[in-house]
C-alpha positions in Angstrom: 22.4 -73.8 15.3 25.9 -73.8 13.8 24.6 -75.6 10.7 22.0 -72.8 10.1 24.2 -69.8 10.6 27.8 -70.9 10.5 29.2 -67.5 9.4 28.2 -65.8 12.7 31.3 -65.8 15.0 30.6 -66.9 18.6 32.7 -66.0 21.7 31.6 -67.5 25.1 32.5 -65.4 28.1 32.0 -66.9 31.5 32.9 -66.3 35.1 34.4 -69.8 35.3 34.7 -71.7 32.0 34.8 -75.5 32.6 36.6 -78.2 30.6 33.2 -79.5 29.5 32.4 -76.0 28.1 35.6 -76.0 26.1 34.8 -79.4 24.6 31.3 -78.5 23.6 32.3 -75.1 22.2 35.0 -76.8 20.1 32.5 -79.2 18.5 30.0 -76.3 17.9 32.6 -74.1 16.2 32.8 -71.5 18.9 35.8 -69.2 18.2 36.9 -68.5 21.9 35.9 -69.5 25.4 37.2 -66.9 27.8 36.9 -65.8 31.4 35.5 -62.4 32.0 38.9 -61.1 33.1 40.5 -62.2 29.8 37.8 -60.9 27.5 38.6 -57.7 25.6 38.3 -56.1 22.1 41.1 -58.1 20.5 39.0 -61.3 20.5 36.1 -59.5 18.9 38.4 -58.0 16.3 39.9 -61.4 15.6 36.6 -63.1 14.9 35.2 -60.2 12.9 38.4 -60.1 10.8 38.2 -63.8 10.0 41.3 -64.6 12.0 39.9 -67.6 13.8 40.3 -71.3 13.1 37.6 -73.7 13.9 39.3 -75.0 17.0 42.5 -73.0 17.1 40.8 -70.1 19.0 39.5 -72.3 21.8 41.4 -71.0 24.8 41.8 -73.0 28.0 41.4 -70.5 30.8 42.4 -70.8 34.4 44.4 -74.0 34.1 
């Protein structure tokens, strides 16, 4: 899917993001992987404003 619509920013929000999820998200070009408690408007603002890197935004949560 990332090859078809690469310009659509993706943020994954989960109750409990796993290390496997971060690795898969990074290879798929996901902007952020966050827990529900961490998610807020600043992440949406960042991806809509083009302030994301391909892997720089992947955030390890809960470790």
